[in-house]
Each structure stands twice: as structure tokens, then as C-alpha cells.
RODRENLO-251118 format. One record per residue: x, y, z of N, C-alpha, C in turn. Coordinates in steps of 0.02 Angstrom, whole numbers, padded with zeros to 5 digits, always signed. Atoms other than C-alpha are relative to their C-alpha. Layout:
N
XYZXYZXYZ...
END
This chain:
382
+00047-00042+00002-00019+00001-00015+00054+00071+00032-00031-00104-00026+00053+00204-00045-00010+00004+00062+00008-00046-00073+00077+00285+00132-00020+00067-00040+00049-00057-00016-00001+00430+00026-00059-00030-00003+00075-00027+00011-00142+00359-00001-00039-00014+00036+00027-00016-00062-00177+00328+00164-00006+00064+00048-00024-00090-00054-00117+00520+00219-00083+00033-00057+00052-00036+00034-00249+00555+00083-00088-00023+00003+00066+00062-00053-00399+00413+00137-00017+00069+00055+00021-00042-00079-00379+00514+00304-00002+00080-00013+00012-00048+00007-00388+00683+00235-00108+00003-00059+00049-00010+00054-00535+00631+00119-00002+00016-00081-00040-00028+00072-00442+00682-00035+00018-00070-00039-00001+00043+00063-00441+00507-00142-00048-00013-00059+00026+00008+00051-00488+00493-00302-00051-00074-00002+00051+00054-00007-00626+00360-00343+00050-00069-00019-00080+00046-00024-00473+00239-00403+00047-00006+00023-00027+00018-00086-00368+00268-00259-00039-00009+00037+00068+00029-00047-00538+00230-00171+00026-00058-00002+00012+00073-00011-00562+00065-00232+00072-00057+00015-00069+00033-00041-00355+00022-00195-00025-00004+00038-00006-00007-00077-00380+00074-00012-00040-00034+00036+00045+00040-00026-00542-00027+00001+00024-00073+00011-00024+00063-00006-00475-00168-00056+00082-00025+00031-00071+00006-00062-00299-00161+00066-00035+00004+00039-00011-00003-00058-00401-00097+00193-00049-00100+00020+00036+00070-00012-00529-00277+00174+00038-00057+00012-00052+00059-00009-00374-00368+00152-00011-00065+00065-00036+00035-00090-00326-00419+00356-00011+00064+00020+00006-00045-00079-00367-00361+00523+00085+00049+00026-00049-00066-00022-00187-00303+00545+00022+00050-00046+00002-00071+00069-00207-00180+00386-00037+00059+00041+00035-00045-00029-00349-00104+00468+00027+00015+00067-00048-00029-00078-00243-00092+00649+00026+00065-00031-00059-00077+00017-00117+00002+00560-00028+00050-00027+00010-00049+00019-00235+00114+00459+00012+00057+00068+00055-00049-00049-00314+00174+00628+00049+00026+00052-00042-00032-00046-00158+00190+00704+00045+00056-00007+00013-00061+00037-00117+00311+00563-00004+00050+00022+00067-00036-00011-00257+00394+00586+00024+00043+00070-00007-00030-00069-00231+00422+00783+00056+00036-00015-00051-00043-00015-00050+00491+00771+00010+00023-00036+00004-00056+00077-00079+00591+00592-00046+00047+00074+00064-00029-00010-00219+00664+00692+00032+00066+00065-00006-00019-00077-00131+00692+00872+00053+00055-00037-00066-00024+00032+00036+00754+00793-00023+00061-00060+00026-00065+00051-00058+00873+00648-00024+00051+00059+00014-00078-00019-00120+00973+00804+00062+00012+00060-00072-00034-00025+00041+01014+00875+00055+00038-00043-00034-00039+00060+00110+01085+00719-00023+00050-00039+00038-00066+00046+00097+01244+00620+00013-00029-00056+00010+00036+00060+00038+01175+00467+00024+00050-00047-00043-00058+00011+00100+01338+00406+00090+00005-00048-00087-00015-00043+00264+01363+00450+00037-00074-00050-00079+00060+00032+00326+01174+00418-00029-00016-00095-00002+00000+00067+00238+01172+00236+00042+00033-00048-00019-00048+00036+00336+01315+00204+00084-00019-00016-00061+00062-00015+00506+01216+00263+00002-00068-00023+00039+00043+00051+00439+01072+00174+00015-00007-00083+00000-00021+00072+00409+01141-00004+00085+00033+00001-00085-00013+00022+00596+01225-00003+00020-00044+00021-00062+00041-00034+00695+01090+00056-00024-00066-00063+00039+00051+00048+00598+00940-00059+00017+00022-00063+00002-00025+00063+00561+01054-00217-00006+00049-00004-00011-00087+00008+00632+01237-00232-00028+00023-00076+00038-00015+00056+00577+01213-00414-00062-00002-00007+00061+00029+00025+00397+01171-00411-00039-00026+00075+00044-00011-00063+00276+01205-00302-00053-00087+00009+00027+00048-00015+00153+01044-00201-00040+00011+00047+00081-00005-00073+00013+01126-00122-00046-00047-00010+00035+00040-00004-00110+00995-00178+00018-00054+00045-00023+00071-00054-00008+00867-00060+00019+00015+00057-00011-00042-00050+00008+00975+00075-00003-00034+00057+00028+00036-00083-00056+00885+00224+00046-00069-00019-00054+00072+00011+00038+00711+00169+00082+00041-00001-00044-00008+00016+00179+00802+00125+00045+00017+00069+00011-00056-00072+00189+00898+00302+00018-00059+00060-00004+00045-00079+00158+00732+00394+00046-00065+00004-00057+00066+00035+00283+00615+00294+00076+00043+00011-00047-00029+00012+00418+00725+00290+00047+00055+00074+00021-00015-00052+00399+00830+00454+00002-00050+00058+00014+00015-00047+00319+00731+00587+00062-00071-00007-00058+00072+00005+00435+00575+00504-00034-00032+00028+00038+00077-00004+00377+00406+00547-00055-00010+00024+00022-00009-00046+00219+00459+00592-00074-00054-00023+00034+00053-00027+00131+00294+00560-00010-00039+00032-00032+00031-00077+00214+00220+00705+00023-00092-00057+00010+00053+00078+00260+00097+00540-00032-00075+00021+00014+00043-00006+00223-00065+00508+00020-00070+00028-00023+00061-00046+00258-00207+00634-00032-00080-00010+00018+00068+00040+00256-00386+00595-00050-00021+00053+00026+00010-00045+00207-00410+00763-00030+00058+00050+00026-00063-00038+00077-00295+00879+00063+00031+00056-00026-00034-00067+00188-00178+00985+00010+00060+00048+00048-00056-00034+00127-00047+01099+00064+00030+00049-00038-00049-00066+00261+00011+01253+00051+00007-00027-00051-00023+00013+00409+00121+01236+00025+00013+00035-00051+00009-00025+00560+00103+01277+00055+00061+00018-00055-00072-00008+00709+00212+01352+00044+00018-00036-00073+00008+00046+00853+00256+01236+00048+00022+00050-00040-00015-00043+01011+00238+01321+00071-00017-00065-00043-00017+00025+01148+00325+01234+00063-00004+00039-00067+00022-00030+01331+00285+01277+00073+00058-00030-00025-00033+00050+01478+00410+01240-00033+00077-00012+00026-00062+00033+01474+00549+01121-00081-00019-00050+00095+00008+00029+01278+00537+01030+00018+00064-00067-00030-00028+00056+01312+00565+00837-00061+00038+00005+00051-00042+00055+01220+00730+00767+00041+00024-00034+00001-00025+00067+01286+00786+00616-00010-00076-00053+00053+00038+00041+01206+00712+00467+00089-00047-00057-00055+00045+00056+01406+00648+00385+00051+00005+00016-00040-00007-00031+01565+00645+00393+00062+00024-00080-00036-00040+00045+01715+00726+00311+00056-00036-00051-00037+00055+00037+01792+00592+00196-00006+00042-00065+00010-00025+00061+01844+00634+00032-00012-00032-00057+00047+00037+00054+01757+00626-00120+00082-00014-00050-00062+00011+00030+01915+00546-00244-00004-00040-00061+00010+00015+00058+01941+00550-00420+00089-00033-00027-00074+00016-00002+02085+00430-00475+00015+00010-00069-00013-00020+00071+02148+00475-00663+00017-00062-00026-00048+00048+00031+02218+00356-00786+00052-00027+00040-00053-00010-00011+02376+00395-00734+00040-00059+00073-00053+00049-00071+02367+00296-00530-00024+00103+00040-00005-00068-00049+02355+00504-00493-00047+00025+00031+00066-00010-00020+02212+00579-00371+00004+00074+00016+00007-00070-00011+02121+00727-00371-00056-00006+00064+00053+00000-00087+02030+00753-00184-00050+00061-00024+00053-00038+00029+01858+00844-00275-00029+00033+00033+00040-00031-00065+01809+00907-00119+00020+00070+00032-00069-00041-00033+01953+01015-00085-00003+00059-00088+00003-00037+00076+01929+01091-00285-00057+00058-00002+00061-00058+00026+01865+01264-00338-00023-00034-00057+00059+00021+00059+01736+01275-00469+00060+00024-00059-00035+00001+00058+01844+01269-00640+00037-00072-00008-00043+00059-00005+01968+01154-00693+00053-00056+00065-00029+00042-00039+02019+01005-00606+00052-00049-00010-00062+00015+00027+02134+00913-00710-00009-00017-00082+00016+00014+00073+02171+00867-00897+00037-00067+00002-00029+00080+00020+02230+00680-00975-00009+00015-00069-00006+00007+00063+02281+00711-01150-00045+00048-00031+00060-00003+00032+02121+00733-01265-00052+00037+00055+00066-00017-00061+02000+00767-01092+00026+00064+00039+00007-00047-00043+01984+00920-00985-00033-00024+00041+00057+00042-00069+01895+00882-00812-00011+00099+00031+00043-00049-00027+01785+01041-00756-00046-00024+00073+00053-00001-00033+01694+01069-00592-00038+00074+00006+00052-00056-00011+01535+01162-00599-00026+00051+00069+00022-00056-00074+01441+01305-00479-00034-00043+00037+00039+00043-00031+01337+01155-00446+00031-00061+00047-00033+00046-00006+01498+01042-00399-00008-00073-00031-00004+00064+00072+01470+00925-00552+00068-00013-00016-00074+00024+00031+01636+00867-00624-00018-00020-00074+00004+00040+00094+01615+00837-00829+00063-00002-00055-00074+00008+00045+01725+00810-00967-00022+00009-00079+00000-00035+00068+01770+00914-01124+00045-00007-00031-00054+00036+00055+01847+00844-01286+00005+00062-00031-00043-00031+00040+01981+00935-01343+00010+00034-00069+00009+00006+00111+01952+00875-01530+00068-00022+00001-00067+00023+00042+02110+00775-01532-00012-00053+00007-00022+00085+00005+02159+00605-01571-00002-00040+00047-00059+00053-00038+02191+00461-01455+00034-00039-00059-00040+00047+00019+02242+00348-01576-00040-00047+00030+00023+00058-00020+02104+00220-01517+00043-00005+00096-00002+00030-00064+02169+00225-01345-00032+00012+00073+00095-00005-00053+02023+00202-01191+00045+00006+00058-00048-00006-00061+02098+00265-01045-00064+00033+00055+00062-00007-00013+01970+00259-00900+00022+00034+00099+00013-00033-00041+01932+00372-00733-00034-00045+00055+00038+00071-00050+01878+00284-00561-00042+00062+00058+00005-00079-00048+01769+00429-00440-00020-00062+00050+00011+00040-00053+01750+00352-00268-00046+00046+00052+00012-00031-00052+01618+00428-00155-00015-00036+00084-00042+00047-00058+01658+00382+00045-00096+00006+00022+00032-00028-00067+01524+00375+00194-00038+00060-00033+00024-00080-00013+01401+00519+00201-00003+00048-00023+00008-00036+00051+01405+00596+00046-00037-00031-00102+00016+00029+00068+01339+00591-00146+00043+00018-00052-00044-00050+00044+01400+00655-00284-00013-00006-00076+00047-00014+00064+01344+00712-00486+00045+00012-00034-00069-00019+00046+01460+00693-00645-00048+00010-00055+00040+00003+00079+01403+00712-00804+00056-00049-00059-00057+00043+00032+01506+00586-00936+00008+00015-00069-00029-00030+00050+01579+00613-01065-00040+00007-00080+00045-00015+00035+01439+00559-01176-00066+00080+00014+00044-00050-00062+01337+00681-01069-00064-00054+00029+00079+00065-00054+01229+00526-00975+00020+00074+00055-00007-00036-00087+01197+00629-00794+00023-00077+00028+00002+00060-00054+01247+00503-00667+00028+00008+00091-00017-00035-00087+01230+00516-00453+00001-00063+00030-00055+00079-00054+01335+00411-00334-00039+00011+00036+00029+00015-00064+01267+00358-00167+00070-00015+00036-00056-00006-00035+01368+00363-00032+00015-00085-00008-00042+00069-00002+01489+00190-00012-00007-00029-00081+00017+00028+00072+01486+00190-00212+00074+00014-00048-00042-00028+00051+01610+00198-00337-00018-00024-00080+00033+00027+00067+01596+00198-00532+00064+00018-00048-00021-00004+00037+01722+00170-00655+00000+00009-00101+00010+00007+00052+01727+00227-00853+00029+00040-00043-00047-00053+00055+01810+00316-01015-00018+00053+00013+00011-00075+00003+01856+00482-01016-00018+00022-00057+00033-00031+00069+01783+00458-01192-00029-00081-00011+00039+00040+00023+01661+00343-01281+00028-00031-00050-00023+00043+00036+01756+00225-01415-00042-00041-00018+00022+00055+00000+01671+00117-01520-00081-00016-00017+00106+00000+00017+01477+00058-01548+00010-00014+00061+00031+00021-00059+01470+00021-01356+00042+00045+00057-00008-00057-00058+01458+00145-01185+00018-00042+00058-00012+00071-00035+01524+00005-01044+00025+00041+00082+00001-00028-00076+01523+00080-00867+00017-00051+00041+00008+00049-00030+01557-00015-00699-00006+00034+00072+00022-00028-00088+01471+00018-00514+00000-00030+00046-00016+00018-00108+01515-00037-00338-00074+00030+00022+00035-00033-00047+01365+00011-00247-00074+00048-00039+00069-00035+00015+01209+00142-00282+00004+00040-00045-00009-00057+00048+01186+00251-00433-00052+00001-00051+00037-00035+00047+01059+00340-00527+00023+00017-00081-00024+00014+00070+01083+00358-00730-00049+00035-00055+00026-00011+00090+01021+00471-00877+00040+00018-00031-00052-00006+00068+01091+00422-01033-00018+00045-00032+00020-00028+00068+01093+00515-01164+00015-00047-00057+00000+00049+00062+01023+00411-01329+00050-00013-00024-00061-00006+00047+01139+00369-01450-00010-00102-00022+00043+00075+00060+01026+00212-01566+00079-00047-00005-00071+00049+00036+01224+00150-01626+00055-00041+00047-00043+00017-00057+01293+00135-01452-00037-00019+00082+00041+00025-00052+01206+00043-01321+00033+00021+00074-00043-00035-00052+01258+00113-01138-00024-00078+00061+00010+00090-00078+01295-00043-00989+00028+00024+00044-00045+00011-00050+01311-00038-00849+00009-00077+00031+00004+00083-00011+01394-00183-00760+00045+00004+00056+00012-00014-00074+01409-00229-00564+00023-00077-00011-00038+00041-00044+01487-00388-00480-00071-00034-00021+00056+00042-00002+01308-00453-00481-00031-00006-00055+00064-00015+00097+01225-00400-00675+00022+00049-00034-00022-00034+00044+01222-00316-00797-00052+00056-00016+00073-00047+00046+01108-00172-00872+00035+00056-00050-00042-00012+00049+01122-00116-01052-00075+00036-00023+00047-00051+00005+00999+00034-01118+00032+00020-00067+00005-00038+00042+00984+00168-01286+00008+00039+00029+00049-00090-00023+00899+00303-01162-00020-00001+00016+00040+00005-00058+00833+00310-01017+00000+00028+00040-00006-00027-00050+00828+00338-00855-00019-00056+00071+00009+00081-00032+00848+00202-00697+00053-00005+00068-00022-00018-00054+00905+00179-00535+00065-00077+00003-00038+00082-00017+01050+00021-00505+00036-00010+00069-00012+00029-00052+01074-00063-00340+00051-00034+00011-00044+00071+00001+01228-00168-00329+00053-00001+00067-00080-00013-00081+01308-00135-00129+00020-00073+00012-00024+00056-00039+01403-00294-00097-00044-00034+00069+00044+00006-00052+01332-00300+00082-00064-00020-00020+00066-00008+00009+01151-00294+00035-00033-00080-00069+00007+00060+00033+01175-00470-00076-00068-00006-00070+00036-00015+00060+01067-00426-00229+00016+00048-00025-00003-00045+00078+01056-00321-00374-00061+00046-00020+00066-00044+00016+00918-00186-00406+00027+00039-00054-00016-00023+00055+00891-00129-00557-00085+00048-00015+00039-00039-00022+00729+00020-00532+00007+00033-00059+00047-00061+00083+00642+00095-00722-00021+00041+00027+00011-00063+00014+00611+00279-00723-00042+00022-00070+00044-00008+00104+00570+00311-00904+00038-00058-00060-00052+00031+00061+00624+00213-01074-00027-00074+00027+00007+00076+00006+00665+00036-01054+00075-00034+00008-00054+00016-00004+00799-00077-01009+00029-00076+00001+00000+00062-00011+00866-00246-01013+00051-00034+00059-00013+00032-00066+00927-00329-00855+00049-00073-00003-00035+00082-00003+01033-00495-00848+00047+00010+00063-00075+00020-00064+01146-00579-00691+00052-00015-00042-00089-00011+00030+01338-00593-00709-00020-00082-00009-00007+00055+00012+01357-00723-00821-00055-00060-00064+00073+00043+00041+01194-00765-00886-00032+00091-00043-00012-00040+00089+01202-00624-01038-00079-00008-00035+00079+00010+00051+01067-00729-01141-00053+00021+00038+00073-00003-00039+00924-00718-01008-00018+00049+00019+00036-00090-00021+00915-00523-00986-00105+00001-00009+00075-00025+00014+00732-00466-00957-00015+00072-00019+00021-00059+00040+00652-00299-01033-00031+00022+00054+00020-00027-00058+00610-00188-00886-00039+00052-00037+00034-00047+00019+00459-00061-00932-00001+00055+00068+00037-00086-00035+00399+00125-00822-00002-00039+00084+00018+00018-00046+00391+00067-00651+00014-00075+00030-00016+00080-00045+00461-00112-00625+00047-00011+00026-00048+00044-00048+00608-00188-00528+00055-00070-00016-00025+00042-00001+00716-00311-00566+00045-00023+00064-00060+00002-00045+00804-00401-00411+00034-00063-00041-00023+00062-00010+00921-00529-00408+00037-00030+00040-00022+00041-00068+00973-00646-00284-00036-00065+00014-00014+00091-00012+01042-00810-00253-00033-00014-00057+00021+00035+00053+01023-00853-00445-00069+00002-00013+00063-00006+00007+00846-00796-00456+00022+00080-00014+00029-00056+00007+00790-00651-00559-00076+00025-00020+00076-00032+00003+00637-00575-00535-00045+00059-00037+00040-00067+00027+00519-00430-00596-00037+00003+00046+00053+00011-00019+00398-00363-00505-00033+00111+00007+00019-00077+00028+00295-00149-00486+00022+00007+00040-00011-00017-00048+00337-00049-00383-00004+00092-00028+00037-00053+00014+00316+00144-00364+00093+00016-00006-00062+00024+00005+00501+00196-00423+00019+00080+00047-00017-00056-00045+00515+00353-00309+00040-00012+00060-00008+00058-00063+00527+00234-00148+00102-00017-00008-00074+00008+00032+00716+00206-00237+00035+00033-00043-00043-00071+00029+00771+00366-00300+00002+00042+00061+00008-00069-00061+00737+00472-00159+00067+00019+00034-00060-00028-00043+00906+00467-00087+00041+00066-00049-00041-00025+00036+00968+00553-00248-00023+00091+00018+00042-00098-00011+00840+00714-00181+00005+00023+00079-00003-00018-00096+00911+00709-00011-00047-00011+00069+00061+00040-00043+00761+00600+00059+00012-00096+00018+00028+00081-00001+00743+00424+00145-00058-00024+00001+00052+00031+00024+00602+00328+00090-00025-00078+00004+00024+00061-00040+00533+00184+00196-00061-00017-00023+00076+00040+00000+00384+00062+00114-00020-00044+00037+00028+00081-00039+00339-00093+00224+00072+00001+00017-00050+00032+00038+00534-00090+00237+00021-00007+00074-00015+00016-00062+00621-00198+00392+00076+00056+00038-00035-00054-00020+00724-00104+00515+00096-00020-00019-00051+00001+00007+00882-00191+00467+00038+00021-00057+00025-00037+00075+00866-00137+00290-00001+00069+00001-00015-00074-00017+00843+00047+00369+00040+00017+00018-00073-00033-00045+00998+00049+00479+00037-00007-00027-00039+00014+00044+01092-00024+00330+00009+00076-00047+00011-00047+00026+01045+00128+00232+00019+00034+00039+00001-00095-00045+01069+00274+00356+00077-00034+00015-00059+00001-00018+01241+00174+00408+00052+00017-00072-00026+00007+00068+01295+00220+00242+00015+00080-00002+00001-00074-00015+01260+00415+00250+00042+00012+00083-00018-00043-00093+01279+00458+00453+00080-00037+00006-00062+00028-00017+01439+00321+00442+00004-00033+00072+00001+00056-00068+01417+00176+00578-00013-00059-00002+00010+00062-00014+01421+00017+00614-00073-00020+00031+00053+00024-00031+01263-00084+00682-00001-00076+00003-00028+00053-00023+01247-00216+00771-00091-00033+00042+00057-00021-00038+01067-00309+00829+00020-00060+00050+00013+00070-00034+01066-00421+00980-00056-00061+00011+00055+00061+00013+00906-00505+00942+00005+00010-00059-00008+00017+00075+00884-00570+00774-00080+00034-00028+00042-00010+00006+00719-00546+00783-00030+00084-00029+00015-00076+00034+00710-00344+00776+00015+00025-00057-00024-00032+00065+00791-00335+00610-00074-00003-00041+00058-00011+00058+00613-00380+00532-00055+00034+00043+00017-00070-00014+00542-00225+00632-00034+00030-00070+00003-00044+00079+00451-00138+00470-00038+00078+00024+00026-00065+00014+00408+00045+00445-00006+00026-00059+00029-00037+00083+00338+00159+00320+00027+00077+00022+00016-00089-00003+00387+00363+00303+00042+00023-00024-00037-00035+00036+00467+00482+00231+00074+00047+00049-00026+00012-00053+00621+00551+00322+00050+00042-00064-00041-00063+00017+00753+00734+00274+00078-00047-00002-00051+00017-00024+00931+00669+00270+00037+00025+00037-00022-00074-00026+00985+00834+00335-00018-00023+00095+00033+00033-00079+00894+00743+00513+00051-00035+00035-00050+00019-00043+01026+00719+00634-00013-00072+00045-00006+00057-00025+01050+00534+00673-00044-00029+00041+00025+00012-00078+01008+00511+00837-00090+00044+00008+00050+00003+00006+00860+00595+00811-00067-00043-00033+00051+00049+00034+00800+00486+00693-00038-00068+00043-00021+00065-00050+00841+00337+00804-00041+00014+00057+00053-00005-00018+00731+00416+00934-00065-00024-00021+00065-00006+00045+00587+00418+00811-00011-00097+00018+00017+00056-00011+00609+00247+00800-00004-00053+00062-00010+00025-00050+00631+00181+00969-00093+00015+00043+00068-00013-00034+00484+00277+01036-00062-00044-00033+00059+00051+00041+00388+00193+00906-00011-00083+00005+00007+00046+00011+00423+00046+00932+00027-00043+00058-00025+00022-00050+00480-00092+01071+00075-00008+00001-00065+00028+00001+00652-00056+01050+00029+00047+00055-00027-00019-00010+00813+00007+01135+00046+00003-00058-00061-00005+00049+00966+00077+01041+00056+00045+00060-00050+00009-00046+01135+00108+01123+00067+00032-00045-00052-00058+00048+01265+00234+01025+00052-00010+00031-00091+00021-00013+01487+00180+01055+00043+00033-00027-00048-00043+00043+01617+00266+01002+00058-00041+00029-00064+00039+00002+01777+00143+00978+00053+00016-00028-00088-00042+00030+01946+00237+00933-00055+00041-00048+00023-00029+00040+01863+00339+00769-00072-00041-00012+00074+00031+00033+01708+00220+00729-00071+00001+00033+00050+00022-00032+01537+00215+00798-00067-00050+00009+00035+00070+00002+01425+00079+00835-00046+00019+00038+00108-00001-00024+01212+00067+00840-00007-00063+00015+00016+00083-00010+01165-00090+00971-00059+00037-00020+00050-00008-00031+01001-00100+00959-00018-00055+00039+00010+00071-00051+00900-00231+01075-00068+00008+00028+00081-00002-00027+00734-00259+01162-00001+00045+00070
END
């Protein structure tokens, strides 16, 4: 169930088609009905204590500075300001509130200061976050520049390179995201703890880049040169489209979510068994199985817009994503706690301890933050 439909139901703004979808979900089980009542009760309680006009101005400015979202006023405020307003969608009913135990230094910052590093073809390294706008490096027939938005781009000097292919690698640490424009005009957003290896100039009849981690691509169309994203788990091939690829090693799966156009997805070593995705579909490869499902792409692309968007997602996956942004290790004292589920949207600007407090207060769990040497650890317990 799309969380937005629940909020629209509370506000009595469902369209006839949405009302049918909601009714089918609501009548499906007692747990769905109980979940709706919890969301409704907490929504109404929290809205009473919030200046909605002031909250909306803040949310609208942060989320969509170029486009007003007034029609979605109440549920946008509820989701982004109140944060996990729905109390989450738990696998079991949990009503008690736990105390929060923090040890040593509480994490207040939302990112660390690790460097964004561009490794050039000759092995030399450029620390991009220390560079001012303008030219940051040059390689034979290519000049690399950094623009006012912090994005790097490649400019061809129109010199012949005699067919020699040179590669650069861009590495993004925990707590950061970064955008670059490839030599063919393709735009790439790289998520935290990710790297992309790519040629400084695409030659021949194919364009191939290698990804570790997660990235969102807006590929420049070229019917004569397919664009391929290669990962350890699988490959995605397109002519020109918008899509998200998640290939973190620790996630043990490979996800491709299509926003626009069409893509071919295959597991590593099984290129002849590729599947074709349409917009709103996601291919998930895990344990030698490739499955397609219908999804809301916004859930899987919100990271590039500065948001965490969780839809009926378990706590283990939520904290794994947060760990890449806030730079900490996570430990569960009881395995059952990993499967507690939440739904909600939160801004990545929020300090980590604020988000952990919300999670703790809306479920029967405690957390403890400790610092060992230069590493933080979040321990989750009953």
C-alpha cells in the first residue's frame, strides 16, 4: 500500500480509483485495518501540535525548490516533518515505549568529512571536495571541470587519441553523494559508499561503465551505441533512459528500478537470459534468481533528492542504508528485531540520533550509541 494513499484517505482526498485500491487493501486483513487506525490516530494527534503553514514552507523549500506541491500539502508535511508518523508497520503488534540509552558521544552530524576522490588514468588522485570551481585535471585530449553545482564534467579537446581508452574512477565515501556528467552527456548520481569506473571518452559502438554501490543514471540516447552498467552481480543495457541500480555487496542482491524508457537486465554470466523492464518495474537478482515486480520508483530514487523513503521496510535494511550516510556500524542483539517494519519519509539533513529516537519511541526497542576509536556503533536491543 502506498503510504500517500493512507494520508489522502485520512484527509478525504482519494480519487474514485484510489478509493477502490484503498478499500481492497483495508478489507484484506485485520492487521491492515489496525495499521490504518494507528496512522490516523497519530496523524491527527501530531498535526494538532504543528504549525502546518510554517512546516509546509520549510518542507516545500527543501524538497522541491522549483515546483510547488500545494495539492499534497498535508501528507507531505506529515511524511517529511512529523517523520515516521504511521508508527511503522510491524510484523507483530508492539505498543510499549522503551527508554533510549546512549553512551559516550551522540552522533549529531549527518555526514563525515571523508574525501571524494577521482583517480585518473595515470593513477594520480584528485580530491574533489577540496577543489574550487573550474578545471580540476586534464588528460591528453580531455579536460575535467567542476561547475558551480559541484558536478564534474568532461570536455573534449577534439584531439585524436589513436584509439587508446583511458579510464577514471570516482569514489564516494560514507555520508556523501555526488553527480558527474560523462563524456557522452550522460548524467550520473552516485550514492554513499559507491564507485564508478568509466572511460574518459567513449569509443566504438558501445558505452560501458562499472559500478560498485548505487547510482542513478540519465543516459544520453544513442541508437548506435548501447550504454551498459556492469556490476559484480549483473548488467543493465540501454540506449537512453532513466534508471536506478543498487549493487552494494553487503546487500547480497542486485536491483534495477526503471523510471523512464526501457532497459535490459541480466545476471552476471547469464547475459543471454536478459529481461526487459518497463517504467515502474524493478528487477531483483538474488541467489541465482531474477524476478520482476511493480514498484513506485520514487521509493528507490529518493536518495538523490536528499530523502530516505521507506515503504514497509524492515529495520535491518533501514539501518544499513542509514549507516552509509551517517557512517556507523549496526549490531542487533536479537535477530527478531531486524524484521520490525516501518513506513515513512525523512530528510537526510536530520541528525541520526533524532531518527533513532523516533524509531525507538514507535516500537518496543532500545538503542545505544558507542564510539570505539574513530568508529561509531549503534546497538539495537529490546
